[in-house]
CHARMM-style PDB file with segment names, atoms N, HN, CA, C and O in Angstrom:
ATOM      1  N   MET     1      60.549  92.437  44.018  1.00  0.00      PROA
ATOM      2  CA  MET     1      59.852  93.121  42.929  1.00  0.00      PROA
ATOM      3  C   MET     1      60.204  92.406  41.625  1.00  0.00      PROA
ATOM      4  O   MET     1      61.377  92.214  41.305  1.00  0.00      PROA
ATOM      5  N   GLY     2      59.184  92.023  40.891  1.00  0.00      PROA
ATOM      6  HN  GLY     2      58.232  92.179  41.151  1.00  0.00      PROA
ATOM      7  CA  GLY     2      59.389  91.349  39.620  1.00  0.00      PROA
ATOM      8  C   GLY     2      59.706  92.338  38.508  1.00  0.00      PROA
ATOM      9  O   GLY     2      59.545  93.549  38.664  1.00  0.00      PROA
ATOM     10  N   LEU     3      60.155  91.801  37.396  1.00  0.00      PROA
ATOM     11  HN  LEU     3      60.286  90.818  37.269  1.00  0.00      PROA
ATOM     12  CA  LEU     3      60.518  92.634  36.249  1.00  0.00      PROA
ATOM     13  C   LEU     3      59.325  93.431  35.732  1.00  0.00      PROA
ATOM     14  O   LEU     3      59.458  94.611  35.406  1.00  0.00      PROA
ATOM     15  N   VAL     4      58.165  92.794  35.657  1.00  0.00      PROA
ATOM     16  HN  VAL     4      58.056  91.835  35.922  1.00  0.00      PROA
ATOM     17  CA  VAL     4      56.980  93.477  35.119  1.00  0.00      PROA
ATOM     18  C   VAL     4      56.557  94.628  36.029  1.00  0.00      PROA
ATOM     19  O   VAL     4      56.252  95.717  35.544  1.00  0.00      PROA
ATOM     20  N   SER     5      56.536  94.401  37.333  1.00  0.00      PROA
ATOM     21  HN  SER     5      56.784  93.516  37.727  1.00  0.00      PROA
ATOM     22  CA  SER     5      56.142  95.483  38.239  1.00  0.00      PROA
ATOM     23  C   SER     5      57.187  96.599  38.258  1.00  0.00      PROA
ATOM     24  O   SER     5      56.834  97.770  38.395  1.00  0.00      PROA
ATOM     25  N   TRP     6      58.465  96.249  38.122  1.00  0.00      PROA
ATOM     26  HN  TRP     6      58.751  95.297  38.011  1.00  0.00      PROA
ATOM     27  CA  TRP     6      59.514  97.275  38.063  1.00  0.00      PROA
ATOM     28  C   TRP     6      59.352  98.137  36.813  1.00  0.00      PROA
ATOM     29  O   TRP     6      59.423  99.363  36.888  1.00  0.00      PROA
ATOM     30  N   MET     7      59.130  97.486  35.645  1.00  0.00      PROA
ATOM     31  HN  MET     7      59.072  96.489  35.584  1.00  0.00      PROA
ATOM     32  CA  MET     7      58.941  98.229  34.402  1.00  0.00      PROA
ATOM     33  C   MET     7      57.676  99.086  34.476  1.00  0.00      PROA
ATOM     34  O   MET     7      57.669 100.213  33.980  1.00  0.00      PROA
ATOM     35  N   ASP     8      56.600  98.566  35.092  1.00  0.00      PROA
ATOM     36  HN  ASP     8      56.606  97.651  35.494  1.00  0.00      PROA
ATOM     37  CA  ASP     8      55.366  99.320  35.231  1.00  0.00      PROA
ATOM     38  C   ASP     8      55.599 100.579  36.063  1.00  0.00      PROA
ATOM     39  O   ASP     8      55.112 101.655  35.716  1.00  0.00      PROA
ATOM     40  N   GLU     9      56.337 100.445  37.151  1.00  0.00      PROA
ATOM     41  HN  GLU     9      56.732  99.570  37.433  1.00  0.00      PROA
ATOM     42  CA  GLU     9      56.633 101.602  38.003  1.00  0.00      PROA
ATOM     43  C   GLU     9      57.474 102.632  37.251  1.00  0.00      PROA
ATOM     44  O   GLU     9      57.261 103.835  37.405  1.00  0.00      PROA
ATOM     45  N   ARG    10      58.411 102.176  36.453  1.00  0.00      PROA
ATOM     46  HN  ARG    10      58.583 101.199  36.329  1.00  0.00      PROA
ATOM     47  CA  ARG    10      59.268 103.094  35.699  1.00  0.00      PROA
ATOM     48  C   ARG    10      58.508 103.797  34.583  1.00  0.00      PROA
ATOM     49  O   ARG    10      58.703 104.992  34.363  1.00  0.00      PROA
ATOM     50  N   VAL    11      57.654 103.080  33.883  1.00  0.00      PROA
ATOM     51  HN  VAL    11      57.496 102.109  34.061  1.00  0.00      PROA
ATOM     52  CA  VAL    11      56.912 103.656  32.762  1.00  0.00      PROA
ATOM     53  C   VAL    11      55.902 104.688  33.247  1.00  0.00      PROA
ATOM     54  O   VAL    11      55.584 105.626  32.517  1.00  0.00      PROA
ATOM     55  N   ARG    12      55.396 104.534  34.456  1.00  0.00      PROA
ATOM     56  HN  ARG    12      55.654 103.772  35.049  1.00  0.00      PROA
ATOM     57  CA  ARG    12      54.443 105.510  35.012  1.00  0.00      PROA
ATOM     58  C   ARG    12      55.073 106.891  35.193  1.00  0.00      PROA
ATOM     59  O   ARG    12      54.353 107.884  35.295  1.00  0.00      PROA
ATOM     60  N   ARG    13      56.391 106.970  35.233  1.00  0.00      PROA
ATOM     61  HN  ARG    13      56.977 106.164  35.150  1.00  0.00      PROA
ATOM     62  CA  ARG    13      57.081 108.259  35.354  1.00  0.00      PROA
ATOM     63  C   ARG    13      57.041 109.074  34.055  1.00  0.00      PROA
ATOM     64  O   ARG    13      57.211 110.293  34.080  1.00  0.00      PROA
ATOM     65  N   LEU    14      56.823 108.417  32.957  1.00  0.00      PROA
ATOM     66  HN  LEU    14      56.685 107.427  32.938  1.00  0.00      PROA
ATOM     67  CA  LEU    14      56.897 109.086  31.664  1.00  0.00      PROA
ATOM     68  C   LEU    14      55.708 110.016  31.460  1.00  0.00      PROA
ATOM     69  O   LEU    14      54.563 109.660  31.737  1.00  0.00      PROA
ATOM     70  N   GLY    15      56.006 111.210  30.970  1.00  0.00      PROA
ATOM     71  HN  GLY    15      56.937 111.500  30.745  1.00  0.00      PROA
ATOM     72  CA  GLY    15      54.968 112.161  30.609  1.00  0.00      PROA
ATOM     73  C   GLY    15      54.608 112.015  29.139  1.00  0.00      PROA
ATOM     74  O   GLY    15      55.124 111.132  28.453  1.00  0.00      PROA
ATOM     75  N   ILE    16      53.730 112.874  28.659  1.00  0.00      PROA
ATOM     76  HN  ILE    16      53.311 113.591  29.216  1.00  0.00      PROA
ATOM     77  CA  ILE    16      53.278 112.790  27.268  1.00  0.00      PROA
ATOM     78  C   ILE    16      54.431 113.025  26.298  1.00  0.00      PROA
ATOM     79  O   ILE    16      54.521 112.357  25.267  1.00  0.00      PROA
ATOM     80  N   TRP    17      55.317 113.974  26.622  1.00  0.00      PROA
ATOM     81  HN  TRP    17      55.244 114.517  27.459  1.00  0.00      PROA
ATOM     82  CA  TRP    17      56.459 114.235  25.739  1.00  0.00      PROA
ATOM     83  C   TRP    17      57.388 113.028  25.669  1.00  0.00      PROA
ATOM     84  O   TRP    17      57.893 112.684  24.601  1.00  0.00      PROA
ATOM     85  N   ASP    18      57.608 112.389  26.819  1.00  0.00      PROA
ATOM     86  HN  ASP    18      57.198 112.669  27.687  1.00  0.00      PROA
ATOM     87  CA  ASP    18      58.466 111.213  26.854  1.00  0.00      PROA
ATOM     88  C   ASP    18      57.879 110.075  26.021  1.00  0.00      PROA
ATOM     89  O   ASP    18      58.596 109.391  25.290  1.00  0.00      PROA
ATOM     90  N   LEU    19      56.576 109.884  26.141  1.00  0.00      PROA
ATOM     91  HN  LEU    19      55.993 110.439  26.734  1.00  0.00      PROA
ATOM     92  CA  LEU    19      55.928 108.819  25.378  1.00  0.00      PROA
ATOM     93  C   LEU    19      55.982 109.092  23.879  1.00  0.00      PROA
ATOM     94  O   LEU    19      56.212 108.182  23.083  1.00  0.00      PROA
ATOM     95  N   LYS    20      55.772 110.331  23.505  1.00  0.00      PROA
ATOM     96  HN  LYS    20      55.585 111.070  24.152  1.00  0.00      PROA
ATOM     97  CA  LYS    20      55.809 110.667  22.080  1.00  0.00      PROA
ATOM     98  C   LYS    20      57.227 110.579  21.524  1.00  0.00      PROA
ATOM     99  O   LYS    20      57.414 110.171  20.378  1.00  0.00      PROA
ATOM    100  N   LEU    21      58.234 110.959  22.325  1.00  0.00      PROA
ATOM    101  HN  LEU    21      58.081 111.290  23.256  1.00  0.00      PROA
ATOM    102  CA  LEU    21      59.613 110.803  21.874  1.00  0.00      PROA
ATOM    103  C   LEU    21      59.986 109.327  21.736  1.00  0.00      PROA
ATOM    104  O   LEU    21      60.694 108.949  20.803  1.00  0.00      PROA
ATOM    105  N   ALA    22      59.511 108.495  22.664  1.00  0.00      PROA
ATOM    106  HN  ALA    22      58.936 108.803  23.422  1.00  0.00      PROA
ATOM    107  CA  ALA    22      59.744 107.064  22.549  1.00  0.00      PROA
ATOM    108  C   ALA    22      59.051 106.508  21.301  1.00  0.00      PROA
ATOM    109  O   ALA    22      59.590 105.641  20.614  1.00  0.00      PROA
ATOM    110  N   GLN    23      57.859 107.015  21.022  1.00  0.00      PROA
ATOM    111  HN  GLN    23      57.420 107.719  21.580  1.00  0.00      PROA
ATOM    112  CA  GLN    23      57.141 106.603  19.827  1.00  0.00      PROA
ATOM    113  C   GLN    23      57.915 107.013  18.576  1.00  0.00      PROA
ATOM    114  O   GLN    23      58.011 106.244  17.620  1.00  0.00      PROA
ATOM    115  N   GLY    24      58.463 108.221  18.586  1.00  0.00      PROA
ATOM    116  HN  GLY    24      58.384 108.847  19.363  1.00  0.00      PROA
ATOM    117  CA  GLY    24      59.286 108.670  17.461  1.00  0.00      PROA
ATOM    118  C   GLY    24      60.526 107.813  17.296  1.00  0.00      PROA
ATOM    119  O   GLY    24      60.916 107.481  16.176  1.00  0.00      PROA
ATOM    120  N   GLY    25      61.149 107.453  18.421  1.00  0.00      PROA
ATOM    121  HN  GLY    25      60.832 107.723  19.330  1.00  0.00      PROA
ATOM    122  CA  GLY    25      62.317 106.579  18.357  1.00  0.00      PROA
ATOM    123  C   GLY    25      61.969 105.223  17.772  1.00  0.00      PROA
ATOM    124  O   GLY    25      62.738 104.663  16.990  1.00  0.00      PROA
ATOM    125  N   ALA    26      60.807 104.691  18.149  1.00  0.00      PROA
ATOM    126  HN  ALA    26      60.182 105.146  18.784  1.00  0.00      PROA
ATOM    127  CA  ALA    26      60.360 103.409  17.592  1.00  0.00      PROA
ATOM    128  C   ALA    26      60.083 103.538  16.097  1.00  0.00      PROA
ATOM    129  O   ALA    26      60.359 102.616  15.330  1.00  0.00      PROA
ATOM    130  N   MET    27      59.542 104.674  15.687  1.00  0.00      PROA
ATOM    131  HN  MET    27      59.318 105.424  16.310  1.00  0.00      PROA
ATOM    132  CA  MET    27      59.285 104.895  14.273  1.00  0.00      PROA
ATOM    133  C   MET    27      60.589 104.909  13.483  1.00  0.00      PROA
ATOM    134  O   MET    27      60.685 104.301  12.417  1.00  0.00      PROA
ATOM    135  N   PHE    28      61.592 105.610  14.017  1.00  0.00      PROA
ATOM    136  HN  PHE    28      61.514 106.104  14.883  1.00  0.00      PROA
ATOM    137  CA  PHE    28      62.872 105.656  13.328  1.00  0.00      PROA
ATOM    138  C   PHE    28      63.573 104.294  13.340  1.00  0.00      PROA
ATOM    139  O   PHE    28      64.289 103.956  12.397  1.00  0.00      PROA
ATOM    140  N   LEU    29      63.368 103.518  14.401  1.00  0.00      PROA
ATOM    141  HN  LEU    29      62.786 103.793  15.167  1.00  0.00      PROA
ATOM    142  CA  LEU    29      63.906 102.162  14.419  1.00  0.00      PROA
ATOM    143  C   LEU    29      63.259 101.326  13.319  1.00  0.00      PROA
ATOM    144  O   LEU    29      63.932 100.528  12.666  1.00  0.00      PROA
ATOM    145  N   ALA    30      61.970 101.506  13.115  1.00  0.00      PROA
ATOM    146  HN  ALA    30      61.423 102.155  13.645  1.00  0.00      PROA
ATOM    147  CA  ALA    30      61.284 100.804  12.026  1.00  0.00      PROA
ATOM    148  C   ALA    30      61.849 101.247  10.670  1.00  0.00      PROA
ATOM    149  O   ALA    30      61.974 100.430   9.758  1.00  0.00      PROA
ATOM    150  N   LEU    31      62.185 102.517  10.533  1.00  0.00      PROA
ATOM    151  HN  LEU    31      62.082 103.181  11.274  1.00  0.00      PROA
ATOM    152  CA  LEU    31      62.790 102.990   9.288  1.00  0.00      PROA
ATOM    153  C   LEU    31      64.177 102.394   9.083  1.00  0.00      PROA
ATOM    154  O   LEU    31      64.567 102.107   7.952  1.00  0.00      PROA
ATOM    155  N   ILE    32      64.926 102.205  10.175  1.00  0.00      PROA
ATOM    156  HN  ILE    32      64.609 102.438  11.094  1.00  0.00      PROA
ATOM    157  CA  ILE    32      66.240 101.572  10.075  1.00  0.00      PROA
ATOM    158  C   ILE    32      66.079 100.143   9.555  1.00  0.00      PROA
ATOM    159  O   ILE    32      66.823  99.701   8.680  1.00  0.00      PROA
ATOM    160  N   ILE    33      65.101  99.435  10.105  1.00  0.00      PROA
ATOM    161  HN  ILE    33      64.496  99.794  10.816  1.00  0.00      PROA
ATOM    162  CA  ILE    33      64.857  98.067   9.650  1.00  0.00      PROA
ATOM    163  C   ILE    33      64.423  98.059   8.187  1.00  0.00      PROA
ATOM    164  O   ILE    33      64.843  97.199   7.413  1.00  0.00      PROA
ATOM    165  N   ALA    34      63.574  99.030   7.811  1.00  0.00      PROA
ATOM    166  HN  ALA    34      63.233  99.728   8.440  1.00  0.00      PROA
ATOM    167  CA  ALA    34      63.143  99.124   6.419  1.00  0.00      PROA
ATOM    168  C   ALA    34      64.310  99.458   5.503  1.00  0.00      PROA
ATOM    169  O   ALA    34      64.326  99.069   4.335  1.00  0.00      PROA
ATOM    170  N   LYS    35      65.279 100.178   6.036  1.00  0.00      PROA
ATOM    171  HN  LYS    35      65.265 100.494   6.984  1.00  0.00      PROA
ATOM    172  CA  LYS    35      66.445 100.562   5.242  1.00  0.00      PROA
ATOM    173  C   LYS    35      67.305  99.352   4.876  1.00  0.00      PROA
ATOM    174  O   LYS    35      68.084  99.408   3.925  1.00  0.00      PROA
ATOM    175  N   LEU    36      67.167  98.270   5.621  1.00  0.00      PROA
ATOM    176  HN  LEU    36      66.534  98.224   6.394  1.00  0.00      PROA
ATOM    177  CA  LEU    36      67.919  97.067   5.302  1.00  0.00      PROA
ATOM    178  C   LEU    36      67.524  96.483   3.942  1.00  0.00      PROA
ATOM    179  O   LEU    36      68.256  95.680   3.364  1.00  0.00      PROA
ATOM    180  N   PHE    37      66.359  96.897   3.442  1.00  0.00      PROA
ATOM    181  HN  PHE    37      65.764  97.550   3.911  1.00  0.00      PROA
ATOM    182  CA  PHE    37      65.913  96.483   2.113  1.00  0.00      PROA
ATOM    183  C   PHE    37      66.080  97.683   1.180  1.00  0.00      PROA
ATOM    184  O   PHE    37      65.223  98.567   1.161  1.00  0.00      PROA
ATOM    185  N   PRO    38      67.167  97.728   0.408  1.00  0.00      PROA
ATOM    186  CA  PRO    38      67.517  98.935  -0.370  1.00  0.00      PROA
ATOM    187  C   PRO    38      66.456  99.396  -1.358  1.00  0.00      PROA
ATOM    188  O   PRO    38      66.391 100.586  -1.665  1.00  0.00      PROA
ATOM    189  N   GLN    39      65.636  98.508  -1.856  1.00  0.00      PROA
ATOM    190  HN  GLN    39      65.688  97.541  -1.606  1.00  0.00      PROA
ATOM    191  CA  GLN    39      64.632  98.929  -2.822  1.00  0.00      PROA
ATOM    192  C   GLN    39      63.516  99.748  -2.179  1.00  0.00      PROA
ATOM    193  O   GLN    39      62.756 100.410  -2.885  1.00  0.00      PROA
ATOM    194  N   ILE    40      63.404  99.714  -0.839  1.00  0.00      PROA
ATOM    195  HN  ILE    40      64.022  99.176  -0.265  1.00  0.00      PROA
ATOM    196  CA  ILE    40      62.333 100.447  -0.156  1.00  0.00      PROA
ATOM    197  C   ILE    40      62.677 101.923  -0.014  1.00  0.00      PROA
ATOM    198  O   ILE    40      61.838 102.786  -0.270  1.00  0.00      PROA
ATOM    199  N   MET    41      63.911 102.215   0.395  1.00  0.00      PROA
ATOM    200  HN  MET    41      64.593 101.514   0.603  1.00  0.00      PROA
ATOM    201  CA  MET    41      64.267 103.599   0.694  1.00  0.00      PROA
ATOM    202  C   MET    41      65.651 103.921   0.131  1.00  0.00      PROA
ATOM    203  O   MET    41      66.478 103.029  -0.057  1.00  0.00      PROA
ATOM    204  N   THR    42      65.889 105.198  -0.134  1.00  0.00      PROA
ATOM    205  HN  THR    42      65.217 105.923   0.018  1.00  0.00      PROA
ATOM    206  CA  THR    42      67.185 105.603  -0.662  1.00  0.00      PROA
ATOM    207  C   THR    42      67.911 106.606   0.237  1.00  0.00      PROA
ATOM    208  O   THR    42      68.987 107.083  -0.124  1.00  0.00      PROA
ATOM    209  N   VAL    43      67.347 106.931   1.388  1.00  0.00      PROA
ATOM    210  HN  VAL    43      66.473 106.544   1.681  1.00  0.00      PROA
ATOM    211  CA  VAL    43      67.957 107.879   2.323  1.00  0.00      PROA
ATOM    212  C   VAL    43      69.059 107.164   3.100  1.00  0.00      PROA
ATOM    213  O   VAL    43      68.936 105.978   3.406  1.00  0.00      PROA
ATOM    214  N   ASN    44      70.140 107.886   3.420  1.00  0.00      PROA
ATOM    215  HN  ASN    44      70.240 108.849   3.171  1.00  0.00      PROA
ATOM    216  CA  ASN    44      71.248 107.338   4.189  1.00  0.00      PROA
ATOM    217  C   ASN    44      70.751 106.882   5.562  1.00  0.00      PROA
ATOM    218  O   ASN    44      70.072 107.633   6.261  1.00  0.00      PROA
ATOM    219  N   VAL    45      71.092 105.651   5.943  1.00  0.00      PROA
ATOM    220  HN  VAL    45      71.644 105.041   5.374  1.00  0.00      PROA
ATOM    221  CA  VAL    45      70.597 105.050   7.176  1.00  0.00      PROA
ATOM    222  C   VAL    45      71.082 105.786   8.418  1.00  0.00      PROA
ATOM    223  O   VAL    45      70.405 105.732   9.444  1.00  0.00      PROA
ATOM    224  N   TRP    46      72.205 106.461   8.376  1.00  0.00      PROA
ATOM    225  HN  TRP    46      72.756 106.505   7.542  1.00  0.00      PROA
ATOM    226  CA  TRP    46      72.742 107.126   9.562  1.00  0.00      PROA
ATOM    227  C   TRP    46      71.882 108.298  10.010  1.00  0.00      PROA
ATOM    228  O   TRP    46      71.923 108.673  11.182  1.00  0.00      PROA
ATOM    229  N   TRP    47      71.101 108.888   9.104  1.00  0.00      PROA
ATOM    230  HN  TRP    47      71.068 108.583   8.152  1.00  0.00      PROA
ATOM    231  CA  TRP    47      70.157 109.935   9.515  1.00  0.00      PROA
ATOM    232  C   TRP    47      69.081 109.344  10.416  1.00  0.00      PROA
ATOM    233  O   TRP    47      68.654 109.982  11.378  1.00  0.00      PROA
ATOM    234  N   PHE    48      68.645 108.132  10.108  1.00  0.00      PROA
ATOM    235  HN  PHE    48      68.992 107.614   9.326  1.00  0.00      PROA
ATOM    236  CA  PHE    48      67.643 107.466  10.934  1.00  0.00      PROA
ATOM    237  C   PHE    48      68.224 107.055  12.283  1.00  0.00      PROA
ATOM    238  O   PHE    48      67.555 107.160  13.311  1.00  0.00      PROA
ATOM    239  N   VAL    49      69.462 106.591  12.275  1.00  0.00      PROA
ATOM    240  HN  VAL    49      70.006 106.506  11.440  1.00  0.00      PROA
ATOM    241  CA  VAL    49      70.128 106.217  13.534  1.00  0.00      PROA
ATOM    242  C   VAL    49      70.243 107.439  14.435  1.00  0.00      PROA
ATOM    243  O   VAL    49      69.953 107.355  15.629  1.00  0.00      PROA
ATOM    244  N   LEU    50      70.658 108.563  13.883  1.00  0.00      PROA
ATOM    245  HN  LEU    50      70.893 108.630  12.914  1.00  0.00      PROA
ATOM    246  CA  LEU    50      70.780 109.799  14.654  1.00  0.00      PROA
ATOM    247  C   LEU    50      69.425 110.247  15.202  1.00  0.00      PROA
ATOM    248  O   LEU    50      69.323 110.619  16.371  1.00  0.00      PROA
ATOM    249  N   ALA    51      68.396 110.216  14.375  1.00  0.00      PROA
ATOM    250  HN  ALA    51      68.479 109.914  13.425  1.00  0.00      PROA
ATOM    251  CA  ALA    51      67.065 110.637  14.816  1.00  0.00      PROA
ATOM    252  C   ALA    51      66.530 109.712  15.907  1.00  0.00      PROA
ATOM    253  O   ALA    51      65.930 110.188  16.871  1.00  0.00      PROA
ATOM    254  N   ALA    52      66.734 108.405  15.777  1.00  0.00      PROA
ATOM    255  HN  ALA    52      67.221 108.018  14.994  1.00  0.00      PROA
ATOM    256  CA  ALA    52      66.280 107.461  16.800  1.00  0.00      PROA
ATOM    257  C   ALA    52      67.007 107.697  18.120  1.00  0.00      PROA
ATOM    258  O   ALA    52      66.390 107.655  19.184  1.00  0.00      PROA
ATOM    259  N   ALA    53      68.304 107.942  18.057  1.00  0.00      PROA
ATOM    260  HN  ALA    53      68.806 107.976  17.192  1.00  0.00      PROA
ATOM    261  CA  ALA    53      69.078 108.193  19.275  1.00  0.00      PROA
ATOM    262  C   ALA    53      68.625 109.484  19.950  1.00  0.00      PROA
ATOM    263  O   ALA    53      68.493 109.526  21.173  1.00  0.00      PROA
ATOM    264  N   LEU    54      68.389 110.527  19.177  1.00  0.00      PROA
ATOM    265  HN  LEU    54      68.497 110.494  18.184  1.00  0.00      PROA
ATOM    266  CA  LEU    54      67.939 111.800  19.748  1.00  0.00      PROA
ATOM    267  C   LEU    54      66.569 111.659  20.411  1.00  0.00      PROA
ATOM    268  O   LEU    54      66.336 112.230  21.477  1.00  0.00      PROA
ATOM    269  N   CYS    55      65.673 110.911  19.794  1.00  0.00      PROA
ATOM    270  HN  CYS    55      65.862 110.448  18.928  1.00  0.00      PROA
ATOM    271  CA  CYS    55      64.342 110.721  20.372  1.00  0.00      PROA
ATOM    272  C   CYS    55      64.377 109.850  21.623  1.00  0.00      PROA
ATOM    273  O   CYS    55      63.492 109.962  22.472  1.00  0.00      PROA
ATOM    274  N   ALA    56      65.374 108.993  21.753  1.00  0.00      PROA
ATOM    275  HN  ALA    56      66.093 108.902  21.063  1.00  0.00      PROA
ATOM    276  CA  ALA    56      65.430 108.061  22.874  1.00  0.00      PROA
ATOM    277  C   ALA    56      66.108 108.641  24.110  1.00  0.00      PROA
ATOM    278  O   ALA    56      65.963 108.071  25.191  1.00  0.00      PROA
ATOM    279  N   ILE    57      66.835 109.739  24.002  1.00  0.00      PROA
ATOM    280  HN  ILE    57      66.953 110.202  23.123  1.00  0.00      PROA
ATOM    281  CA  ILE    57      67.628 110.254  25.123  1.00  0.00      PROA
ATOM    282  C   ILE    57      66.762 110.571  26.337  1.00  0.00      PROA
ATOM    283  O   ILE    57      67.004 110.028  27.415  1.00  0.00      PROA
ATOM    284  N   ARG    58      65.775 111.421  26.195  1.00  0.00      PROA
ATOM    285  HN  ARG    58      65.578 111.863  25.319  1.00  0.00      PROA
ATOM    286  CA  ARG    58      64.981 111.842  27.352  1.00  0.00      PROA
ATOM    287  C   ARG    58      64.194 110.690  27.983  1.00  0.00      PROA
ATOM    288  O   ARG    58      64.245 110.534  29.203  1.00  0.00      PROA
ATOM    289  N   PRO    59      63.463 109.871  27.201  1.00  0.00      PROA
ATOM    290  CA  PRO    59      62.744 108.768  27.845  1.00  0.00      PROA
ATOM    291  C   PRO    59      63.663 107.808  28.612  1.00  0.00      PROA
ATOM    292  O   PRO    59      63.302 107.333  29.689  1.00  0.00      PROA
ATOM    293  N   VAL    60      64.825 107.529  28.072  1.00  0.00      PROA
ATOM    294  HN  VAL    60      65.119 107.915  27.197  1.00  0.00      PROA
ATOM    295  CA  VAL    60      65.765 106.643  28.765  1.00  0.00      PROA
ATOM    296  C   VAL    60      66.245 107.284  30.063  1.00  0.00      PROA
ATOM    297  O   VAL    60      66.355 106.609  31.087  1.00  0.00      PROA
ATOM    298  N   CYS    61      66.531 108.578  30.025  1.00  0.00      PROA
ATOM    299  HN  CYS    61      66.442 109.126  29.193  1.00  0.00      PROA
ATOM    300  CA  CYS    61      66.967 109.273  31.239  1.00  0.00      PROA
ATOM    301  C   CYS    61      65.869 109.284  32.303  1.00  0.00      PROA
ATOM    302  O   CYS    61      66.161 109.113  33.486  1.00  0.00      PROA
ATOM    303  N   VAL    62      64.616 109.480  31.902  1.00  0.00      PROA
ATOM    304  HN  VAL    62      64.379 109.619  30.940  1.00  0.00      PROA
ATOM    305  CA  VAL    62      63.514 109.509  32.862  1.00  0.00      PROA
ATOM    306  C   VAL    62      63.296 108.128  33.476  1.00  0.00      PROA
ATOM    307  O   VAL    62      63.077 108.021  34.683  1.00  0.00      PROA
ATOM    308  N   VAL    63      63.351 107.086  32.676  1.00  0.00      PROA
ATOM    309  HN  VAL    63      63.529 107.174  31.696  1.00  0.00      PROA
ATOM    310  CA  VAL    63      63.105 105.737  33.171  1.00  0.00      PROA
ATOM    311  C   VAL    63      64.195 105.310  34.160  1.00  0.00      PROA
ATOM    312  O   VAL    63      63.889 104.667  35.164  1.00  0.00      PROA
ATOM    313  N   PHE    64      65.443 105.652  33.899  1.00  0.00      PROA
ATOM    314  HN  PHE    64      65.692 106.174  33.084  1.00  0.00      PROA
ATOM    315  CA  PHE    64      66.536 105.180  34.736  1.00  0.00      PROA
ATOM    316  C   PHE    64      67.007 106.189  35.772  1.00  0.00      PROA
ATOM    317  O   PHE    64      67.991 105.935  36.466  1.00  0.00      PROA
ATOM    318  N   ALA    65      66.328 107.329  35.894  1.00  0.00      PROA
ATOM    319  HN  ALA    65      65.529 107.535  35.329  1.00  0.00      PROA
ATOM    320  CA  ALA    65      66.687 108.317  36.915  1.00  0.00      PROA
ATOM    321  C   ALA    65      66.264 107.808  38.291  1.00  0.00      PROA
ATOM    322  O   ALA    65      65.277 107.081  38.405  1.00  0.00      PROA
ATOM    323  N   PRO    66      66.994 108.179  39.325  1.00  0.00      PROA
ATOM    324  CA  PRO    66      66.588 107.765  40.681  1.00  0.00      PROA
ATOM    325  C   PRO    66      65.214 108.342  41.040  1.00  0.00      PROA
ATOM    326  O   PRO    66      64.833 109.411  40.565  1.00  0.00      PROA
ATOM    327  N   SER    67      64.486 107.619  41.879  1.00  0.00      PROA
ATOM    328  HN  SER    67      64.796 106.750  42.265  1.00  0.00      PROA
ATOM    329  CA  SER    67      63.153 108.062  42.295  1.00  0.00      PROA
ATOM    330  C   SER    67      63.259 109.304  43.173  1.00  0.00      PROA
ATOM    331  O   SER    67      64.197 109.449  43.956  1.00  0.00      PROA
ATOM    332  N   ARG    68      62.293 110.185  43.030  1.00  0.00      PROA
ATOM    333  HN  ARG    68      61.531 110.067  42.393  1.00  0.00      PROA
ATOM    334  CA  ARG    68      62.226 111.385  43.877  1.00  0.00      PROA
ATOM    335  C   ARG    68      61.200 111.163  44.955  1.00  0.00      PROA
ATOM    336  O   ARG    68      60.095 110.701  44.667  1.00  0.00      PROA
ATOM    337  N   SER    69      61.531 111.476  46.180  1.00  0.00      PROA
ATOM    338  HN  SER    69      62.428 111.851  46.413  1.00  0.00      PROA
ATOM    339  CA  SER    69      60.580 111.364  47.283  1.00  0.00      PROA
ATOM    340  C   SER    69      59.825 112.671  47.427  1.00  0.00      PROA
ATOM    341  O   SER    69      60.431 113.742  47.484  1.00  0.00      PROA
ATOM    342  N   LEU    70      58.507 112.587  47.486  1.00  0.00      PROA
ATOM    343  HN  LEU    70      58.015 111.717  47.440  1.00  0.00      PROA
ATOM    344  CA  LEU    70      57.700 113.801  47.646  1.00  0.00      PROA
ATOM    345  C   LEU    70      57.159 113.903  49.035  1.00  0.00      PROA
ATOM    346  OT1 LEU    70      56.456 114.861  49.355  1.00  0.00      PROA
TER     347      LEU     70
END
């Protein structure tokens, strides 16, 4: 099994909530990158790190959970 087919099989497990949480995590990651330029934002970067980590927990658990046989 190649990497692409393995990732495809894993991503198919994700539901709408998982996809939206991953999207939120990506958004917060973009805010972290934007925070590297101080003139863009003035919010403490650790709030973005915390929000990105919270949004990433469930999708990561679903992707790496063992397969269930039906």
